[in-house]
C-alpha positions in Angstrom: -29.8 -25.7 7.7 -30.8 -29.0 6.1 -27.1 -29.7 5.3 -26.1 -29.0 9.0 -28.7 -31.5 10.2 -27.6 -34.2 7.7 -24.0 -33.6 8.6 -24.7 -33.9 12.3 -26.8 -37.1 11.8 -24.1 -38.6 9.6 -21.4 -37.8 12.2 -23.5 -39.3 14.9 -24.0 -42.5 13.0 -20.2 -42.7 12.2 -19.5 -42.1 15.8 -21.8 -45.0 16.8 -20.1 -47.3 14.3 -16.6 -46.4 15.5 -17.6 -46.9 19.1 -19.3 -50.2 18.3 -16.1 -51.5 16.7 -14.0 -50.0 19.5 -12.0 -47.9 17.0 -10.5 -44.5 17.8 -12.7 -41.5 17.0 -12.1 -40.1 13.5 -12.2 -36.5 14.7 -10.3 -34.3 17.1 -11.0 -35.5 20.6 -10.4 -32.1 22.2 -12.1 -28.7 21.9 -8.9 -27.3 20.6 -9.1 -29.6 17.6 -12.7 -28.6 16.9 -11.7 -24.9 17.3 -8.9 -25.5 14.7 -11.4 -26.9 12.2 -13.7 -23.9 12.7 -10.7 -21.6 12.2 -9.8 -23.3 8.9 -13.4 -22.9 7.7 -13.5 -19.2 8.7 -10.1 -18.6 7.1 -11.3 -20.2 3.9 -14.5 -18.0 3.9 -12.6 -14.8 4.7 -10.1 -15.5 1.9 -13.0 -15.9 -0.5 -14.2 -12.5 0.5 -10.8 -10.7 0.7 -9.1 -12.6 -2.1 -10.6 -10.7 -5.0 -9.5 -7.4 -3.3 -5.8 -8.4 -2.9 -4.7 -7.3 -6.3 -6.0 -3.8 -5.6 -4.4 -3.6 -2.2 -0.9 -4.7 -3.4 -0.8 -2.5 -6.6 
């Protein structure tokens, strides 16, 4: 949980800096982009769980 809070705080500070310099946001501006990032993370986690089983499945 500590990592999540630190990441959120860091992102907030970076967002403030980018807004202060009137730069485009360095993240997906739409919910679909955020959903895509979550999907990438979940796919990575699932592959870590399923990956070791693949050689047995495709014997």
